[in-house]
C-alpha positions in Angstrom: 0.0 0.0 0.0 1.0 3.6 -0.3 2.9 5.1 2.7 1.3 8.5 2.1 -2.2 9.7 1.6 -3.4 12.6 -0.6 -6.1 14.3 1.4 -8.2 17.1 0.0 -7.8 20.3 2.0 -11.6 20.7 2.3 -11.7 17.3 4.1 -8.8 18.2 6.4 -10.6 21.2 7.7 -13.3 19.3 9.4 -14.5 19.3 13.0 -12.4 16.9 15.1 -15.3 14.7 16.4 -13.3 11.4 16.2 -10.4 9.9 18.2 -6.8 9.9 17.0 -7.0 6.2 16.2 -10.2 6.6 14.2 -8.6 9.5 12.2 -5.5 7.4 11.4 -7.8 4.4 10.4 -9.7 6.7 8.1 -6.5 7.9 6.5 -5.3 4.4 5.9 -8.6 3.4 4.3 -8.3 6.6 2.2 -4.8 5.7 1.1 -6.0 2.3 -0.1 -9.0 3.8 -1.9 -7.2 6.8 -3.5 -6.6 5.5 -7.0 -10.1 4.1 -7.2 -11.7 7.3 -6.0 -10.0 9.3 -8.7 -11.6 6.8 -11.2 -15.1 7.2 -9.8 -15.3 4.2 -7.5 -17.1 4.4 -4.2 -16.9 0.8 -2.9 -13.7 -0.9 -1.7 -12.4 -4.0 0.1 -9.1 -5.4 1.3 -7.6 -7.9 3.7 -7.8 -6.8 7.3 -4.0 -7.1 7.6 -3.6 -4.3 4.9 -5.3 -1.9 7.4 -3.8 -3.1 10.7 -0.2 -3.4 9.6 0.4 0.3 8.8 -1.5 1.2 12.0 0.8 -1.3 13.9 -2.4 -2.7 15.4 -3.0 -6.2 16.7 -5.0 -7.9 14.0 -6.7 -10.1 16.6 -8.5 -7.1 18.1 -11.2 -7.1 15.4 -13.8 -5.8 17.9 -12.0 -2.5 18.3 -11.7 -2.1 14.5 -15.4 -2.8 14.2 -16.3 -0.2 16.8 -14.0 2.3 15.1 -15.6 1.7 11.7 -19.0 2.1 13.2 -18.0 5.4 14.7 -16.8 6.6 11.3 -20.2 5.8 9.8 -22.0 7.6 12.6 -19.8 10.7 12.4 -21.3 13.5 10.4 -18.7 16.2 9.6 -18.9 19.7 8.5 -16.7 20.5 5.5 -14.3 23.2 4.8 -14.7 25.0 8.1 -12.0 27.5 7.1 -13.9 28.3 3.8 -10.7 27.8 1.9 -12.5 26.6 -1.2 -15.2 29.3 -0.9 -17.9 26.7 0.0 -20.3 28.1 2.6 -21.4 24.9 4.4 -21.7 21.2 3.6 -21.9 18.1 5.8 -21.7 14.3 5.2 -20.9 11.1 7.1 -17.2 10.0 6.8 -18.2 6.5 5.6 -21.5 5.4 4.1 -21.0 1.7 4.8 -18.5 -0.7 6.4 -18.4 -4.5 7.0 -15.9 -7.2 8.2 -16.4 -10.5 6.3 -14.2 -13.4 5.7 -11.0 -11.7 6.9 -11.7 -8.7 4.7 -12.8 -5.1 5.4 -15.4 -3.6 3.1 -16.2 0.1 3.1 -18.1 2.6 0.9 -18.2 6.4 0.5 -21.2 8.4 -0.4 -21.1 9.9 -3.9 -20.7 13.3 -2.4 -17.7 12.2 -0.2 -16.1 10.3 -3.0 -16.2 13.3 -5.2 -14.4 15.4 -2.7 -11.9 12.8 -1.7 -11.1 11.9 -5.4 -10.7 15.5 -6.5 -7.2 15.7 -8.2 -6.4 19.3 -7.2 -5.8 21.1 -3.9 -4.2 18.1 -2.1 -2.1 17.8 1.0 0.2 14.7 1.1 0.2 13.3 4.6 2.9 10.6 5.6 1.1 7.8 7.4 4.2 6.7 9.4 4.7 10.2 10.6 1.1 10.4 11.8 1.5 7.1 13.6 4.1 8.7 15.9 1.6 11.1 17.2 -0.4 10.1 20.3 -2.9 13.0 20.8 -5.9 13.5 18.6 -5.4 17.2 19.0 -1.8 16.9 17.6 -3.1 14.9 14.7 -5.8 17.5 13.9 -3.2 20.3 14.1 -0.7 18.4 12.1 -3.2 17.9 9.2 -4.1 21.6 9.4 -0.6 23.0 9.2 0.6 20.5 6.6 -1.9 21.9 4.2 -0.2 25.3 4.6 3.4 24.1 4.4 4.0 25.5 0.9 2.7 28.9 2.0 4.5 29.1 5.3 1.6 30.5 7.3 -2.1 30.1 7.8 -4.8 32.8 7.5 -6.1 34.0 10.9 -8.3 31.3 12.5 -10.8 32.4 15.1 -10.4 30.7 18.5 -13.9 29.3 18.2 -13.2 27.8 14.8 -9.8 26.4 16.0 -11.4 24.7 19.0 -14.0 23.2 16.6 -11.2 21.9 14.4 -9.5 20.3 17.4 -12.7 19.0 19.0 -12.7 20.9 22.3 -14.5 23.7 24.0 -12.9 26.0 26.5 -14.4 29.2 28.0 -11.0 30.7 28.5 -8.4 31.0 25.7 -5.5 30.6 28.3 -6.9 27.2 29.3 -7.3 26.1 25.6 -3.7 27.2 25.0 -2.2 25.6 28.1 -4.0 22.2 28.0 -4.5 21.6 24.2 -2.6 23.9 21.9 0.8 24.1 23.5 1.1 20.3 24.1 0.0 19.7 20.5 2.6 22.1 19.1 5.3 20.6 21.4 4.5 17.0 20.4 4.4 17.8 16.7 7.7 19.6 16.8 9.4 16.8 18.7 8.1 14.0 16.6 7.8 15.4 13.1 10.2 18.4 13.0 7.3 20.7 12.0 7.7 24.0 14.0 4.6 26.1 14.6 4.7 29.6 16.0 1.5 31.3 17.2 0.7 34.9 16.2 -2.3 36.1 18.2 -4.9 38.4 16.7 -6.4 40.6 19.4 -9.5 42.7 19.8 -8.5 45.1 22.6 -6.8 42.8 25.1 -8.7 39.7 24.1 -7.2 37.1 21.8 -9.9 36.4 19.2 -7.9 34.5 16.5 -4.5 32.9 15.8 -2.3 32.8 12.8 0.3 30.1 12.6 3.8 30.4 11.1 4.8 27.0 9.8 8.3 25.6 9.0 10.0 22.3 8.9 13.2 21.7 10.8 15.4 18.6 11.1 14.7 16.4 14.1 17.5 16.8 16.7 16.3 13.8 18.7 13.2 11.7 19.0 11.3 12.3 22.2 9.9 9.9 24.8 6.2 9.3 24.5 4.1 12.1 25.8 1.8 11.3 28.7 -1.6 10.2 27.7 -4.6 12.6 27.8 -6.4 12.7 31.1 -9.9 14.0 31.8 -10.2 17.0 34.0 -13.3 18.3 35.8 -15.2 21.5 36.1 -16.3 24.1 33.5 -14.1 24.5 30.6 -11.8 21.5 31.6 -12.6 18.8 29.0 -10.0 16.2 27.9 -7.0 17.9 29.5 -3.6 16.5 28.3 -0.7 16.3 30.7 2.2 18.7 30.2 4.7 17.7 27.5 8.2 16.6 28.5 11.4 18.5 27.6 13.3 17.1 24.6 16.3 15.0 25.3 19.6 14.5 23.4 19.3 10.7 23.0 22.5 10.4 21.0 24.4 11.9 23.9 22.6 9.8 26.5 23.4 6.6 24.6 27.1 7.5 24.6 27.1 7.7 28.5 26.1 4.0 28.7 28.6 1.1 28.8 29.5 -0.1 25.3 27.9 -3.5 25.9 24.6 -1.8 26.9 24.8 0.4 23.8 25.1 -2.7 21.5 22.2 -4.4 23.3 20.0 -1.3 22.8 20.8 -1.0 19.1 20.1 -4.7 18.6 16.9 -4.7 20.6 15.6 -1.6 18.8 16.0 -3.2 15.4 14.2 -6.4 16.7 11.3 -4.3 18.1 10.6 -2.6 14.7 7.3 -3.8 13.1 7.3 -6.1 10.1 5.4 -3.5 8.2 8.3 -1.0 8.5 11.1 -3.5 7.8 9.2 -4.8 4.7 8.6 -1.4 3.2 11.8 0.5 4.1 15.5 -0.1 3.9 18.0 0.8 6.6 18.9 4.5 6.2 15.5 5.5 4.7 13.8 8.4 6.5 10.8 6.1 7.5 13.1 3.3 8.8 15.3 5.8 10.7 12.3 7.6 12.3 10.7 4.3 13.7 14.1 2.9 14.7 15.0 6.0 16.7 11.6 5.9 18.4 12.2 2.3 19.5 15.8 3.0 20.5 14.9 6.0 22.6 12.4 4.0 24.6 15.2 1.6 25.5 17.6 4.5 26.4 14.9 5.9 28.7 14.5 2.6 30.5 18.3 2.4 31.0 18.9 6.0 32.1 15.8 7.1 34.0 16.0 6.8 37.8 14.2 3.9 39.3 11.4 4.7 41.6 
């Protein structure tokens, strides 16, 4: 299968009503259907393994896949929230139909959705492996948004209300939205993809009413440890509050502080831990191989350098 997905910018700018896993699942299905959509097809099928392998997901957990597909059918999305294509308002379900039969996944798009997804212009290319490194659904939503502006270098001003809709949250106070959602998403994206985002507030008086993002891509210095998972807060304006992001580490330097025997064990174990999907589709030294290898290596370095509790 393709290791990237071309996603129409009108589809990227949708309300973030689904989980991070469901969004990645949708992108994998879209990558498998891409050529057919451009030729007018709406119905597709493939072996379950073709979907679970790029997601690095246990093929035996069919029930979770089933529930995720069901959610994609139930989710009605508003299109083109940023009005980038001058469309005022449209809405449709992400999938019109899905089934799991005889070790195969079947899915179908509505004719309206297929027309948008198969449009040959105004595409953003999203690397599937890069998205798999992201844990938070807020980071994935922000990643898709800013990737569609990479060739421009900055977004247009986006109102705080619209930005919260795109990321699937609702906060009464901008400072809470920034602290608990936006800042951790920007940090995780920079650490794991090398995409740097700088916020430029647009104010009305003293109040921040919109944000413009400056976007640039920088080389990754070191892959980070996994960010803490999202936790649920309580009280007004405290929905789905992620934990604070960690400070980046220089893993190359940390590895050199370990005994040589330990270094060799870590390198060997990291290669053994890489998924079959990655090793089958990439060669050593490729960007995709290197990204996943470093993520596995850095987990092992953490386990050998962090103080024991």
